[in-house]
Every structure is written in C-alpha cells, then in structure tokens.
TIDREN-744370 format. One record per residue (C-alpha): residue number from 1; x, y negated, z. Coordinates in Angstrom, 1 decimal, always signed. Last residue first. Example, Ala and Ser with C-alpha at 12.3 -4.5 7.8 and 13.67 -1.06 7.14 Angstrom:
2
{2 {+13.7 +1.1 +7.1}}
{1 {+12.3 +4.5 +7.8}}
end
This chain:
302
{302 {-17.2 -21.5 +9.9}}
{301 {-19.5 -19.6 +7.5}}
{300 {-21.3 -21.6 +4.9}}
{299 {-18.6 -20.9 +2.1}}
{298 {-19.3 -16.8 +2.2}}
{297 {-22.8 -16.7 +2.8}}
{296 {-23.3 -18.9 -0.3}}
{295 {-20.6 -17.1 -2.2}}
{294 {-22.6 -13.8 -1.3}}
{293 {-25.9 -14.6 -2.3}}
{292 {-24.8 -16.6 -5.7}}
{291 {-23.3 -13.3 -6.4}}
{290 {-25.9 -11.3 -6.0}}
{289 {-25.3 -9.2 -2.4}}
{288 {-26.8 -5.9 -2.2}}
{287 {-25.2 -4.3 -5.3}}
{286 {-27.1 -1.7 -6.9}}
{285 {-25.5 +1.6 -8.0}}
{284 {-27.7 +4.5 -9.8}}
{283 {-24.8 +6.9 -9.9}}
{282 {-24.6 +8.1 -13.7}}
{281 {-26.4 +4.3 -15.0}}
{280 {-24.7 +1.5 -12.7}}
{279 {-21.7 +3.3 -11.9}}
{278 {-21.5 +4.0 -15.7}}
{277 {-22.8 +0.3 -17.0}}
{276 {-20.4 -1.8 -15.2}}
{275 {-18.0 -3.1 -18.1}}
{274 {-15.5 -5.3 -17.3}}
{273 {-14.0 -8.6 -17.8}}
{272 {-10.5 -10.2 -16.8}}
{271 {-9.4 -13.5 -18.7}}
{270 {-6.0 -15.8 -18.7}}
{269 {-3.3 -13.0 -17.7}}
{268 {-0.9 -15.0 -15.6}}
{267 {+2.7 -14.1 -16.0}}
{266 {+3.8 -17.0 -15.2}}
{265 {+1.6 -19.3 -13.1}}
{264 {+2.3 -23.0 -13.7}}
{263 {+0.4 -25.7 -10.9}}
{262 {-1.7 -28.7 -11.3}}
{261 {-3.2 -30.7 -8.6}}
{260 {-6.9 -30.2 -7.2}}
{259 {-9.6 -31.7 -4.8}}
{258 {-12.8 -30.5 -3.9}}
{257 {-15.8 -32.5 -3.8}}
{256 {-19.1 -31.2 -1.5}}
{255 {-22.2 -30.7 -1.9}}
{254 {-21.5 -27.1 -0.6}}
{253 {-23.2 -25.1 -3.1}}
{252 {-22.9 -27.4 -6.2}}
{251 {-19.3 -27.8 -5.2}}
{250 {-18.5 -24.4 -5.2}}
{249 {-20.2 -24.3 -8.4}}
{248 {-17.7 -27.0 -9.8}}
{247 {-14.9 -24.7 -7.9}}
{246 {-15.8 -21.6 -9.8}}
{245 {-16.3 -23.4 -13.3}}
{244 {-12.7 -25.0 -13.5}}
{243 {-11.0 -21.7 -12.3}}
{242 {-13.2 -20.1 -15.0}}
{241 {-16.5 -17.7 -14.5}}
{240 {-17.4 -14.7 -14.8}}
{239 {-20.6 -12.9 -12.9}}
{238 {-20.6 -9.9 -14.4}}
{237 {-21.6 -7.7 -11.7}}
{236 {-18.8 -6.0 -11.0}}
{235 {-16.7 -2.2 -10.3}}
{234 {-15.5 +0.1 -13.2}}
{233 {-15.7 +3.6 -12.3}}
{232 {-13.7 +6.1 -13.3}}
{231 {-14.7 +10.0 -12.7}}
{230 {-15.7 +12.2 -10.1}}
{229 {-18.4 +10.1 -8.1}}
{228 {-21.3 +12.1 -5.9}}
{227 {-21.1 +11.6 -2.2}}
{226 {-17.3 +9.8 -2.5}}
{225 {-18.4 +7.4 -5.4}}
{224 {-22.0 +6.2 -3.6}}
{223 {-19.9 +6.1 +0.0}}
{222 {-17.5 +3.5 -2.5}}
{221 {-20.0 +1.3 -3.7}}
{220 {-21.9 +1.3 +0.1}}
{219 {-18.5 -0.6 +1.5}}
{218 {-17.9 -2.4 -1.7}}
{217 {-21.1 -4.9 -1.9}}
{216 {-19.6 -6.7 +1.0}}
{215 {-17.2 -7.8 -0.3}}
{214 {-18.5 -9.8 -2.7}}
{213 {-18.2 -9.8 -6.1}}
{212 {-16.6 -12.2 -8.8}}
{211 {-15.7 -11.9 -12.6}}
{210 {-12.6 -13.9 -13.6}}
{209 {-11.9 -16.5 -16.0}}
{208 {-8.1 -18.4 -16.2}}
{207 {-8.6 -21.9 -17.5}}
{206 {-8.1 -23.7 -14.4}}
{205 {-4.8 -25.7 -16.1}}
{204 {-3.0 -23.0 -15.7}}
{203 {-3.3 -22.7 -12.1}}
{202 {-4.8 -25.5 -10.6}}
{201 {-3.6 -25.5 -7.2}}
{200 {-5.8 -26.9 -3.6}}
{199 {-6.2 -30.1 -2.5}}
{198 {-6.7 -30.7 +1.4}}
{197 {-10.2 -31.7 +2.2}}
{196 {-10.1 -29.9 +5.6}}
{195 {-13.1 -27.2 +5.6}}
{194 {-14.3 -27.9 +1.3}}
{193 {-9.9 -27.5 +1.1}}
{192 {-10.1 -24.2 +3.2}}
{191 {-13.4 -22.3 +1.4}}
{190 {-11.6 -23.4 -1.9}}
{189 {-8.1 -21.8 -1.0}}
{188 {-10.3 -19.2 +0.5}}
{187 {-11.9 -18.5 -2.8}}
{186 {-8.7 -18.7 -4.8}}
{185 {-6.0 -16.4 -2.9}}
{184 {-3.7 -17.4 -1.0}}
{183 {-5.6 -17.1 +2.8}}
{182 {-5.8 -13.8 +2.1}}
{181 {-9.2 -12.7 +2.3}}
{180 {-10.5 -12.0 +5.6}}
{179 {-14.5 -12.8 +5.2}}
{178 {-15.6 -12.9 +1.2}}
{177 {-14.4 -12.2 -2.4}}
{176 {-13.5 -9.2 -4.0}}
{175 {-12.1 -10.2 -8.2}}
{174 {-12.9 -7.0 -10.1}}
{173 {-12.8 -4.1 -8.6}}
{172 {-11.8 -0.9 -10.3}}
{171 {-12.6 +2.1 -8.9}}
{170 {-10.9 +5.9 -9.5}}
{169 {-12.1 +9.7 -9.1}}
{168 {-10.8 +12.9 -7.6}}
{167 {-12.4 +16.0 -6.4}}
{166 {-14.2 +17.2 -9.7}}
{165 {-10.5 +18.3 -11.5}}
{164 {-8.5 +18.1 -8.9}}
{163 {-8.7 +21.8 -7.5}}
{162 {-8.2 +22.4 -11.6}}
{161 {-4.5 +21.3 -11.3}}
{160 {-3.2 +19.6 -14.2}}
{159 {-6.0 +17.8 -15.7}}
{158 {-7.0 +15.9 -13.0}}
{157 {-3.3 +15.8 -11.2}}
{156 {-2.5 +13.7 -14.7}}
{155 {-5.6 +11.8 -14.9}}
{154 {-5.1 +10.2 -11.7}}
{153 {-1.7 +10.1 -12.1}}
{152 {-2.1 +8.1 -15.2}}
{151 {-4.2 +5.2 -13.3}}
{150 {-1.7 +5.2 -10.4}}
{149 {+0.6 +4.0 -12.9}}
{148 {-1.9 +1.7 -13.9}}
{147 {-1.8 +0.0 -10.1}}
{146 {+1.9 +0.2 -10.6}}
{145 {+1.6 -1.8 -14.0}}
{144 {-0.8 -4.2 -12.4}}
{143 {+1.5 -5.1 -9.7}}
{142 {+4.4 -5.5 -12.5}}
{141 {+2.6 -8.1 -14.8}}
{140 {+1.2 -7.8 -17.8}}
{139 {-0.7 -4.0 -17.7}}
{138 {-2.4 -2.8 -21.5}}
{137 {-4.6 +0.3 -20.3}}
{136 {-6.2 +1.5 -23.0}}
{135 {-10.4 +2.0 -22.9}}
{134 {-12.5 +5.2 -21.4}}
{133 {-13.3 +2.8 -18.3}}
{132 {-15.2 +0.4 -20.4}}
{131 {-13.7 -3.5 -20.7}}
{130 {-16.1 -6.0 -21.5}}
{129 {-14.9 -8.1 -24.1}}
{128 {-11.3 -10.1 -25.3}}
{127 {-9.8 -8.9 -21.8}}
{126 {-6.0 -9.6 -21.2}}
{125 {-4.7 -6.8 -18.8}}
{124 {-6.3 -3.8 -18.3}}
{123 {-4.9 -2.7 -15.6}}
{122 {-5.6 -6.1 -13.9}}
{121 {-8.9 -4.5 -13.1}}
{120 {-8.1 -2.8 -10.0}}
{119 {-7.1 +0.8 -9.0}}
{118 {-8.4 +2.3 -5.6}}
{117 {-7.5 +6.4 -5.7}}
{116 {-10.6 +8.1 -4.2}}
{115 {-10.0 +11.6 -3.1}}
{114 {-13.3 +14.0 -2.5}}
{113 {-14.0 +16.9 -1.2}}
{112 {-10.6 +17.8 +0.3}}
{111 {-10.3 +20.8 +3.0}}
{110 {-7.5 +22.8 +1.5}}
{109 {-5.3 +19.4 +0.9}}
{108 {-2.1 +20.7 -1.2}}
{107 {-3.0 +18.5 -4.1}}
{106 {-4.0 +15.6 -1.5}}
{105 {-0.8 +15.0 -0.4}}
{104 {+0.6 +15.0 -4.1}}
{103 {-1.8 +12.6 -4.9}}
{102 {-1.0 +10.6 -1.8}}
{101 {+2.5 +10.9 -2.4}}
{100 {+2.6 +9.6 -5.8}}
{99 {+0.8 +6.5 -5.4}}
{98 {+2.8 +5.6 -2.0}}
{97 {+5.9 +6.1 -4.0}}
{96 {+4.5 +4.1 -7.4}}
{95 {+3.5 +1.0 -5.2}}
{94 {+6.9 +1.6 -3.5}}
{93 {+9.4 +1.9 -6.6}}
{92 {+7.2 -0.8 -8.7}}
{91 {+6.9 -3.8 -6.0}}
{90 {+10.3 -3.7 -5.1}}
{89 {+11.5 -3.6 -8.4}}
{88 {+9.3 -6.4 -9.7}}
{87 {+10.1 -8.7 -7.0}}
{86 {+9.2 -12.6 -7.9}}
{85 {+6.5 -11.1 -10.2}}
{84 {+5.1 -8.7 -7.9}}
{83 {+4.8 -11.5 -5.4}}
{82 {+3.2 -13.3 -7.7}}
{81 {+0.8 -10.8 -8.1}}
{80 {+0.0 -10.2 -4.5}}
{79 {-1.1 -6.5 -4.4}}
{78 {+1.5 -4.1 -2.5}}
{77 {-0.7 -1.6 -2.2}}
{76 {-2.7 +0.3 +0.1}}
{75 {-6.3 +1.5 -0.8}}
{74 {-6.2 +5.8 -1.6}}
{73 {-9.1 +6.6 -0.2}}
{72 {-9.7 +10.5 +1.5}}
{71 {-12.5 +12.7 +1.7}}
{70 {-12.6 +15.8 +3.8}}
{69 {-10.0 +14.8 +5.7}}
{68 {-7.0 +17.6 +7.1}}
{67 {-5.4 +15.3 +9.5}}
{66 {-1.9 +17.7 +9.6}}
{65 {-1.8 +17.4 +6.1}}
{64 {-2.5 +13.9 +5.8}}
{63 {+0.1 +13.3 +8.0}}
{62 {+2.6 +15.6 +6.8}}
{61 {+1.9 +13.7 +3.0}}
{60 {+2.9 +10.6 +5.0}}
{59 {+6.3 +11.6 +5.4}}
{58 {+7.3 +11.1 +2.2}}
{57 {+7.2 +7.0 +2.8}}
{56 {+5.5 +5.2 +0.3}}
{55 {+2.7 +5.3 +3.1}}
{54 {+4.3 +3.3 +5.0}}
{53 {+3.0 +4.2 +8.6}}
{52 {+1.0 +2.5 +12.0}}
{51 {-1.2 +5.2 +12.3}}
{50 {-4.8 +4.5 +13.8}}
{49 {-7.5 +6.6 +14.6}}
{48 {-11.0 +5.3 +14.8}}
{47 {-13.3 +3.6 +17.4}}
{46 {-10.2 +2.5 +19.8}}
{45 {-10.6 -1.0 +19.1}}
{44 {-8.4 -1.7 +16.2}}
{43 {-10.7 -4.5 +13.9}}
{42 {-7.8 -7.4 +15.3}}
{41 {-5.3 -5.9 +13.6}}
{40 {-6.7 -7.2 +10.2}}
{39 {-3.6 -7.1 +7.5}}
{38 {-3.2 -9.6 +5.1}}
{37 {+0.6 -9.9 +5.3}}
{36 {+1.7 -5.6 +6.3}}
{35 {+0.7 -3.8 +8.9}}
{34 {+1.6 -0.7 +7.8}}
{33 {-1.4 +1.1 +6.9}}
{32 {-2.9 +4.6 +7.8}}
{31 {-6.3 +4.8 +8.5}}
{30 {-8.2 +7.5 +10.5}}
{29 {-12.2 +7.5 +10.4}}
{28 {-14.7 +10.4 +11.9}}
{27 {-17.9 +9.6 +10.4}}
{26 {-20.8 +8.0 +12.3}}
{25 {-22.3 +5.1 +10.0}}
{24 {-20.9 +2.7 +12.4}}
{23 {-17.0 +4.0 +11.4}}
{22 {-17.9 +4.3 +7.8}}
{21 {-18.4 +0.6 +7.4}}
{20 {-16.1 -0.7 +10.0}}
{19 {-13.1 +1.4 +7.5}}
{18 {-14.7 -0.3 +4.6}}
{17 {-14.9 -3.6 +5.7}}
{16 {-10.9 -3.3 +7.0}}
{15 {-10.9 -1.8 +3.1}}
{14 {-11.4 -5.2 +1.0}}
{13 {-9.0 -7.7 +3.6}}
{12 {-6.6 -4.9 +4.4}}
{11 {-6.7 -2.8 +7.7}}
{10 {-7.4 +0.7 +6.0}}
{9 {-4.8 +0.4 +3.9}}
{8 {-4.9 +4.2 +3.4}}
{7 {-7.8 +5.5 +4.7}}
{6 {-8.7 +9.0 +5.6}}
{5 {-12.3 +9.9 +5.9}}
{4 {-13.8 +13.0 +8.4}}
{3 {-17.1 +13.9 +8.0}}
{2 {-19.0 +14.8 +12.0}}
{1 {-19.5 +18.2 +12.5}}
end
C-alpha cells in the first residue's frame, strides 16, 4: 500500500514543492490549506486529496483522525514577520492554536509513524554564533514567538506522551528561496528588480545577515527526516550574507544593476545563523544544490 502523508500548508511556497515531490514519489498525499496569501492553487490537479480548511479550527483534529495518515507535516502558519508586528494578537492566537490542534491530532493518531513540526531559525533570535538545536530559544518578534511555542509543544508532547517520543521531529530552516516565493521577500524583490529596473527597499541599511538555501533542497531533506529523524534539525548550508552582499552577489551573477531605497523594519533581528552538523552527521543529509547553483537557476528563470 502507498504510504499516506498529510501536509498542512501544502499549497504554500516551500511545501507546495514538498507536496509535488511526494506525489511524484507515488505516495498518497493529503493537503490541508486555507488558501491564504502565498498559496499556490495552480498545483491542485487531482493528484492529491485537498481540503480547504484553517488549521487553527479544531475541526482539523477530526479530519486528521478520519484520514489516518502514517506521516504528518505541520507547516501551515502565518509566516509574515511584518504582518505579525502589525497584528501580534491575531498571529499568536492563530499560529499557537494551529500548533496545538496538530499536536493533539497526532497524539491520538494510532496510524502515526512520524510527525514533523516545521519551525524556523527565527526562534533563536539574534545570533552571535551558529546556533545548535540544544541552545536557548529567544524569539524577538510575534511570528518567531508563535513558532517557538510550537517547539516547546514538541518537547512537551514528546516528554509527556510515550507514543510521541520516537514519532515527532522538528525542522528549523534558514531563509529558503526559489520558485513560488512571496513577492514581498528579498529574493523575489531582487529578481523583480533585475527584470524591471524598479528599486527595492533596503531594510536597516542592508545590514541584516541571513543564511540561504534553495527550495529544491527541502523535499529530499524532509523525506530523510520522515524516514529516520526523531529530533530537532537545523537546515542550512551556512551560506550567509548581508542584504548588501546578497545584492552584490545577484548583480555579479546577472551582470545587472539593482537599485535600492532606504527602509526601516522594526523588530528585525540583524543576524541569524545555525549549525547543521546534526542532520549531516546523524542522518547523512547532503544538499542537491549549492547556494550559487540555486541562485543562478532561480535568477535565470523567467
């Protein structure tokens, strides 16, 4: 029988690629998505079962139990930092409720073999060194706080309910870029500017430092964790750049000029960086694309 996988947020930028990956692999895939901003309805083609539903609604628990998947990935979230700063209460309530619903559903799921909670590097807050999975969480914006709450839920459920000790894992990605990304993010803004000549905002003088990974590296990593991961895993290539350096890199790759204008982003951490030793040594993860290979492919797409 085909393995059955349920993905929340499976129409979003990153996990639409994961949805397609497992469909192509021959799995029975179920997607739950509320079709919010950034959802890609164009991938709905009958190759997977689809439910339009908000995961913060408790009815999702009954849906998960009814579908009885062996594998669950919870990726659905309000993920826009700027929005979370404008609407902190709504972000916290919806993301934390969604997390709680999915942990509750998986706690009572007899068929469960693996549950992945998708978190973010932002739970670490400002980084003065590459953060390991065991280090303290120090979220500094409402979105990061809501994701850190899910990280704590994973520890709580894994410690309290024996059935979830070996079945629950967590991912923390660095900045993912690639096809289908929200046009408000830095990589699509750079790409748009290269094609149109329009200037882009330079937040906090372009000093923000982030690590980047190409989206096509994500599905095989998720596959690997579903197969044999049961801990928290940082996912990064340690290709870190300030926004200034990123723009210069894109200009070098394309031999085009990118214009900018000054902008301020309140609540912005200046530096995120992680240590990905665990997923490399324990699970044997190797990326399909380097940063340069991914950037070149992405910027050359029209």
